[in-house]
C-alpha positions in Angstrom: 71.1 10.2 -91.4 73.3 11.3 -88.5 70.9 14.2 -87.9 67.9 12.0 -87.8 69.6 9.5 -85.5 70.5 12.3 -83.1 67.0 13.6 -83.0 65.6 10.1 -82.2 68.2 9.5 -79.4 67.5 12.9 -77.8 63.8 12.3 -77.9 64.2 8.9 -76.3 66.4 10.4 -73.6 63.8 13.1 -72.8 61.0 10.5 -72.5 63.2 8.3 -70.3 63.9 11.3 -68.0 60.2 12.1 -67.9 59.3 8.5 -67.0 62.0 8.4 -64.2 60.6 11.7 -62.8 57.1 10.3 -62.7 58.3 7.3 -60.8 59.9 9.3 -58.0 57.9 9.1 -54.7 55.7 12.1 -53.8 55.7 13.3 -50.2 52.4 12.1 -48.6 50.0 14.5 -46.9 50.4 14.3 -43.1 48.0 11.9 -41.4 45.9 13.5 -38.7 45.8 11.1 -35.8 43.1 11.1 -33.2 44.4 12.9 -30.1 43.2 12.7 -26.5 41.3 15.7 -25.3 42.0 16.2 -21.6 39.8 19.3 -21.1 36.6 17.5 -20.1 37.7 14.3 -18.4 38.4 10.7 -19.5 37.1 9.4 -22.8 37.2 12.6 -24.9 39.1 12.8 -28.2 39.6 15.6 -30.7 37.6 15.1 -33.9 40.5 15.1 -36.5 40.9 18.5 -38.1 38.8 20.4 -35.6 39.0 21.8 -32.1 35.9 19.9 -31.0 36.1 17.1 -28.5 33.9 14.0 -28.7 33.0 11.2 -26.3 31.0 8.1 -27.2 29.4 6.0 -24.5 26.4 3.9 -23.7 25.4 0.5 -22.3 23.9 -2.8 -23.3 21.2 -4.2 -21.0 19.3 -7.5 -20.8 16.6 -7.9 -18.2 13.6 -10.0 -17.1 10.7 -8.8 -14.9 8.7 -11.4 -12.9 5.0 -10.9 -12.2 4.7 -7.8 -14.3 3.6 -7.0 -17.8 5.8 -3.9 -18.0 9.5 -3.4 -17.6 9.5 -2.2 -15.0 6.4 -1.3 -13.0 4.0 -3.0 -10.6 1.0 -5.2 -11.7 -1.5 -2.4 -11.0 -3.7 -2.1 -14.1 -4.9 -3.9 -17.3 -4.2 -7.6 -17.6 -1.3 -7.4 -15.1 -3.7 -6.1 -12.4 -6.3 -8.7 -13.3 -4.1 -11.4 -11.8 -5.4 -14.2 -14.0 -4.2 -16.3 -16.9 -4.0 -13.4 -19.3 -1.2 -11.7 -17.4 2.5 -12.3 -18.1 4.3 -14.3 -15.5 7.4 -12.7 -16.8 8.4 -10.0 -19.4 11.8 -9.7 -21.1 13.8 -6.9 -22.7 17.1 -6.1 -24.4 18.5 -2.6 -25.1 21.5 -0.9 -26.6 22.0 2.7 -25.5 24.3 5.2 -27.4 25.4 8.6 -26.2 27.3 11.2 -28.2 28.8 14.1 -26.3 30.6 17.0 -28.1 32.3 20.1 -26.6 34.1 23.1 -28.0 35.8 26.0 -26.3 34.6 29.4 -27.5 34.7 33.0 -26.5 31.3 32.4 -24.8 32.4 29.4 -22.9 31.9 25.7 -23.8 29.4 24.8 -26.6 28.1 21.4 -25.8 25.7 19.0 -27.7 24.5 15.8 -26.1 22.5 13.0 -27.7 21.3 9.8 -26.2 19.3 7.2 -28.1 18.1 3.7 -27.3 17.4 0.6 -29.4 15.0 -1.5 -27.4 13.4 -4.9 -27.9 10.7 -6.0 -25.3 8.7 -9.1 -25.3 5.1 -8.8 -26.4 2.0 -9.1 -24.2 -1.5 -10.3 -24.2 -3.9 -7.7 -25.7 -7.4 -9.1 -25.2 -9.8 -11.9 -24.3 -9.0 -15.3 -26.0 -12.5 -15.5 -27.3 -11.8 -12.5 -29.5 -9.1 -14.2 -31.5 -9.1 -17.1 -34.0 -6.5 -19.6 -32.8 -4.9 -16.8 -30.8 -3.9 -15.0 -34.0 -4.9 -11.5 -32.8 -4.8 -11.9 -29.0 -1.1 -11.5 -28.7 0.7 -8.3 -29.6 4.0 -6.6 -29.2 7.5 -7.2 -30.4 8.0 -9.3 -33.6 10.8 -11.7 -34.1 13.3 -9.0 -35.3 11.3 -5.9 -34.3 12.0 -3.3 -31.7 11.8 0.5 -31.1 14.1 3.4 -31.4 13.9 6.0 -28.7 15.5 9.4 -28.1 16.2 10.3 -24.5 18.4 13.4 -24.7 19.0 15.8 -27.6 20.1 19.2 -26.4 22.5 22.1 -27.0 24.2 24.0 -24.1 25.6 27.5 -24.8 26.4 30.5 -22.6 24.3 29.2 -19.7 21.3 28.1 -21.9 20.1 24.5 -22.4 17.9 24.1 -25.4 16.3 20.8 -26.4 15.4 17.5 -24.7 16.9 17.1 -21.2 15.9 16.1 -17.7 13.4 18.5 -16.1 15.0 21.1 -14.0 12.3 20.3 -11.4 13.7 16.8 -10.8 16.6 15.9 -8.5 19.7 14.5 -10.2 18.7 10.9 -9.2 15.1 11.7 -10.1 12.9 8.6 -9.5 15.9 6.3 -8.8 17.1 7.2 -5.3 18.5 3.7 -4.9 16.5 1.4 -7.2 16.0 0.0 -10.8 12.2 -0.2 -10.3 10.6 2.5 -12.5 7.3 3.0 -10.6 8.2 5.2 -7.5 6.0 8.2 -6.8 7.1 11.0 -4.5 8.7 13.5 -6.8 9.8 14.5 -10.3 10.9 11.9 -12.8 13.9 11.2 -15.0 12.4 11.0 -18.5 13.8 14.0 -20.4 11.5 16.7 -21.8 11.9 19.5 -24.4 12.8 22.8 -22.7 14.4 26.2 -22.9 16.4 26.8 -19.7 18.9 29.4 -18.4 21.2 28.4 -15.6 23.1 31.0 -13.5 26.2 29.8 -11.8 27.0 31.8 -8.6 30.1 29.9 -7.7 30.8 27.8 -4.6 28.5 25.1 -6.1 25.4 27.3 -6.1 23.3 27.5 -9.2 19.8 28.6 -10.2 17.8 27.5 -13.2 14.7 29.0 -14.9 13.0 26.9 -17.4 10.0 26.6 -19.8 9.3 23.0 -20.6 6.9 21.1 -22.8 3.7 20.2 -21.0 1.0 18.0 -22.4 3.0 14.9 -23.2 5.2 15.0 -20.2 3.6 16.8 -17.3 -0.2 16.1 -17.5 -2.0 13.1 -16.0 -5.8 13.3 -16.5 -8.4 16.1 -16.6 -11.5 14.1 -15.9 -14.8 15.3 -17.5 -16.9 13.3 -15.0 -20.0 13.9 -17.2 -18.5 11.6 -19.7 -18.0 8.7 -17.2 -19.0 5.2 -18.3 -19.3 2.0 -16.5 -16.5 0.5 -18.6 -14.2 3.4 -17.7 -15.0 3.5 -14.0 -14.2 -0.2 -13.8 -10.6 0.6 -14.9 -10.2 3.6 -12.7 -11.0 6.2 -15.3 -13.3 8.7 -13.5 -14.6 10.3 -16.7 -13.4 11.3 -20.2 -9.8 12.5 -20.3 -10.6 16.0 -21.6 -7.1 17.4 -22.2 -7.1 20.1 -24.9 -4.2 21.2 -27.1 -1.0 23.0 -26.0 -1.7 26.4 -24.5 1.3 27.1 -22.3 4.6 25.4 -21.2 5.2 24.6 -17.6 7.5 27.1 -15.9 10.2 25.9 -13.5 12.5 27.6 -11.0 15.2 25.7 -9.3 17.9 26.5 -6.7 20.7 24.0 -6.1 23.7 23.7 -3.8 26.4 21.1 -4.6 29.0 20.5 -1.9 31.4 17.8 -0.9 28.9 16.5 1.7 26.1 16.2 -0.9 23.4 18.2 -2.5 20.4 20.3 -1.6 17.8 21.4 -4.2 14.5 23.3 -4.1 12.2 23.6 -7.1 8.8 24.9 -8.0 6.6 24.4 -11.1 3.6 26.2 -12.5 1.2 24.1 -14.7 -1.7 25.3 -16.8 -4.7 23.0 -16.9 -6.2 23.6 -20.3 -9.4 21.5 -20.8 -11.3 20.7 -24.0 -15.1 20.9 -24.3 -18.0 19.8 -22.1 -19.6 17.9 -24.9 -19.0 16.5 -28.4 -18.5 19.9 -30.1 -17.3 23.4 -29.4 -20.8 24.8 -29.0 -21.1 23.0 -25.7 -18.6 25.3 -24.0 -15.6 24.6 -21.8 -14.2 25.3 -18.4 -11.8 28.1 -17.9 -8.1 27.3 -17.6 -6.8 26.9 -14.1 -3.2 27.0 -13.0 -1.8 24.4 -10.7 1.6 24.2 -9.0 4.1 21.9 -7.4 7.0 22.3 -5.0 9.8 19.9 -4.2 12.8 19.7 -1.8 15.6 17.2 -2.4 18.6 16.2 -0.3 21.6 13.9 -1.0 24.1 13.0 1.7 27.4 11.5 0.7 30.4 10.0 2.6 28.3 8.8 5.5 30.0 6.8 8.2 28.6 3.4 7.1 31.2 3.1 4.3 32.9 4.8 1.4 30.6 5.7 -1.4 27.4 5.1 0.6 24.6 7.6 -0.1 21.2 8.7 1.1 18.9 10.4 -1.4 15.5 12.0 -0.3 12.8 14.0 -2.0 9.5 15.4 -0.7 6.8 17.0 -2.9 3.5 18.8 -2.7 1.2 19.4 -5.8 -2.1 21.1 -6.5 -3.3 20.7 -10.0 0.1 19.3 -11.1 0.0 15.7 -10.1 2.7 14.5 -12.6 5.4 16.2 -10.4 4.6 13.6 -7.7 3.5 10.6 -9.8 6.3 10.8 -12.4 5.5 9.8 -15.9 6.7 6.1 -15.5 3.9 5.5 -13.0 0.3 4.6 -13.7 -2.5 7.2 -13.7 -5.4 4.7 -13.3 -5.3 1.7 -11.0 -7.4 -1.5 -11.1 -6.0 -4.3 -9.1 -7.8 -7.6 -8.3 -7.5 -10.2 -5.6 -9.5 -12.9 -3.7 -12.4 -12.2 -1.3 -14.1 -13.7 1.6 -17.2 -11.5 1.4 -20.3 -13.5 0.7 -21.9 -12.5 -2.6 -18.8 -11.0 -4.1 -16.9 -12.6 -6.9 -13.5 -11.0 -6.1 -12.0 -7.9 -4.6 -10.9 -4.9 -6.6 -8.9 -1.8 -5.7 -9.6 1.2 -7.8 -7.7 4.5 -7.9 -7.6 7.4 -10.3 -5.0 10.2 -10.6 -5.8 13.5 -12.1 -4.8 17.2 -12.3 -8.4 18.4 -12.2 -12.0 17.2 -12.6 -15.2 18.9 -13.7 -18.7 18.2 -14.9 -20.6 19.9 -17.8 -21.2 23.6 -17.0 -18.7 23.7 -14.0 -15.2 24.9 -13.5 -12.2 22.7 -12.8 -11.6 21.4 -9.3 -7.8 20.9 -8.8 -6.5 17.6 -7.3 -4.0 17.7 -4.5 -1.2 15.2 -4.0 1.8 14.9 -1.7 4.5 12.4 -1.1 8.1 11.5 -0.6 10.7 8.9 -1.8 14.1 7.9 -0.6 16.9 5.4 -0.9 20.0 4.3 1.0 22.9 2.6 -0.8 25.6 0.7 1.0 28.8 -0.6 -0.7 29.9 -3.8 1.0 33.1 -3.8 -1.0 34.2 -2.8 -4.5 32.1 -5.6 -6.1 28.9 -5.7 -4.0 26.3 -3.0 -3.2 22.8 -3.1 -1.7 20.1 -0.4 -1.7 16.9 -0.2 0.3 14.3 2.3 -1.0 10.7 3.4 -0.5 8.1 5.9 -1.6 4.6 7.0 -0.5 2.2 9.3 -2.1 -1.4 10.5 -1.4 -4.1 11.7 -3.8 -6.8 13.9 -2.3 -10.0 15.3 -4.0 -11.9 18.3 -2.5 -15.5 17.9 -1.5 -16.9 19.3 -4.8 -14.8 16.9 -6.9 -15.8 14.0 -4.6 -19.4 14.9 -5.2 -18.9 14.7 -9.0 -17.1 11.3 -8.8 -19.3 9.7 -6.2 -22.4 10.7 -8.1 -21.1 8.6 -11.1 -20.0 5.8 -8.8 -23.3 5.4 -7.0 -25.4 5.8 -10.1 -23.3 3.7 -12.5 -21.6 1.0 -10.5 -24.2 0.6 -7.7 -21.8 1.4 -4.9 -23.4 -0.6 -2.0 -22.5 1.9 0.8 -23.9 4.8 -1.3 -22.5 8.4 -1.2 -21.7 8.1 2.5 -19.2 5.3 1.8 -17.7 6.9 -1.4 -14.2 8.3 -1.2 -12.0 8.4 -4.3 -8.9 9.4 -2.3 -6.1 6.9 -2.2 -2.5 6.3 -1.2 0.1 4.5 -3.2 3.4 3.2 -1.8 6.4 1.1 -2.7 9.2 -0.5 -0.7 12.0 -2.5 -2.2 15.6 -3.6 -2.2 18.3 -3.9 -4.9 21.5 -5.9 -4.7 24.2 -5.6 -7.4 27.3 -7.6 -8.1 30.1 -6.0 -10.3 32.6 -8.7 -10.9 34.6 -6.5 -13.3 34.5 -2.8 -14.0 31.3 -1.6 -15.7 29.6 -5.0 -15.7 26.8 -5.4 -13.1 24.3 -8.1 -12.4 21.4 -7.0 -10.1 18.2 -8.2 -8.5 15.5 -5.7 -7.5 12.4 -6.8 -5.6 9.6 -4.3 -5.1 6.4 -4.5 -3.1 3.7 -2.0 -4.2 0.5 -1.2 -2.2 -2.7 0.5 -3.2 -4.6 1.9 -0.2 -8.1 2.9 -1.4 -10.4 4.8 0.8 -13.9 3.5 0.0 -15.8 2.3 3.1 -14.8 -1.2 4.3 -17.1 -3.9 2.9 -18.3 -1.7 0.1 -19.2 -3.5 -3.2 -19.6 -2.3 -6.8 -21.2 -4.0 -9.7 -18.8 -4.0 -12.6 -19.7 -4.7 -16.2 -18.2 -7.5 -18.3 -14.5 -6.6 -19.1 -13.7 -8.9 -22.0 -10.2 -7.4 -22.4 -9.1 -8.9 -19.0 -11.7 -11.7 -18.9 -13.5 -10.4 -15.8 -17.3 -11.2 -15.6 -20.0 -8.6 -15.0 -20.8 -9.1 -11.3 -20.4 -7.8 -7.8 -16.8 -7.0 -6.5 -15.7 -6.0 -3.0 -13.7 -2.8 -2.9 -10.5 -3.5 -1.0 -6.8 -2.5 -0.7 -4.4 -4.4 -3.1 -0.7 -5.1 -3.5 1.8 -6.3 -6.0 5.2 -8.1 -5.6 7.6 -8.0 -8.5 11.2 -8.9 -9.2 13.6 -7.5 -11.8 16.7 -9.3 -12.8 19.2 -7.3 -14.9 22.6 -7.6 -16.5 24.2 -4.3 -17.8 27.5 -3.5 -19.4 28.4 0.1 -19.5 31.1 1.4 -22.0 
């Protein structure tokens, strides 16, 4: 009995000791707190457990454009250019932008990835003549109540001097098409919109770098290759001087750029080579096609900082010349066809119309490509009145010029199809396009800016004064089939914007 009792007590003691040991606190694993990464400037932090630094950023933007159907361009085509009840008197938009920047030190230098995406909601717009819809049910299109779009601006890797992925073209100046403006529609040089590319940048020190790049072509860098043999009355009435006969991808565009960054500002020179690769003369491959023809573009850019007018004031300038590579002048946020309407005092004419057409090349069935020449400039001056107020004035001008052979192709279509009153002698498809504007911004607190940007855009067409054309019915913009006077046109637009950067 005593033996049994002893065994029970010992067992109880053992279980009790085990229970007490289990109740003892265990030393917790050390928590890895987020640490500041000072290697690459403010806002970077180490990703816990790694030697990679990350920075998140972006902005939220709300804006309204007055007298334009697009955020943000002039009323120079479609229902906006029609200047009637089908155009939007205002257009609205909201956007959230998110950037993710990661950097890691390696034996080959810094490995960097950069991603920039946008979530955008823009107001819808009118899509056709009211008579084409039942109770308006199909006439209005665009954003739905909770709809929107997802966009990717940047997505690239940088390693050992190489940039691979979607980034701003090496041809463009750092400020691209925004020398001092919010307005998107300035010609006069390369644009901001990023493009897929494979680039190597050599750093020579003292702020001198050179880049060599192959970048995606068709979607980003081509305007129109007009097959004038396919011209129609409906197309010519909108500024389309034929069928847009771009074929598939054949070659990337090749870019070379030299840049000097100094305390006083920046100087940059860039050249681009662009392959014009057309499709077929007719409906199938048996009709033949014109041979490829290479075009080119050259640009000079200058930025001057710390000018005497005040701290932070800047002047940004670019000048460009293109032959068969028009997108390097009329960047990809600008229109490639222009059809702008206004009033007239000419007897027998219903209204005035200004027509313009941008292209890289034109041809007719059986011929080779005739390259289109353009040249232009853009610039902006920004003055900071104080830490809270700043004003910019800006301007741009660009010219489109067709050679005599191309003019013969286009004018033959105009005279025969639209009954140009002045005949071939008064036919000249050349045109100039220019913009002047001013932006004023108020920043009441850091990274929050309210701005107003007013832009005046002008289409200077070169058809003989007093010339008329007979346009067909254009149901999409509610224009009747009748006689119109060819005349220069203009557009005045205003953008109001609120933006919070973070």
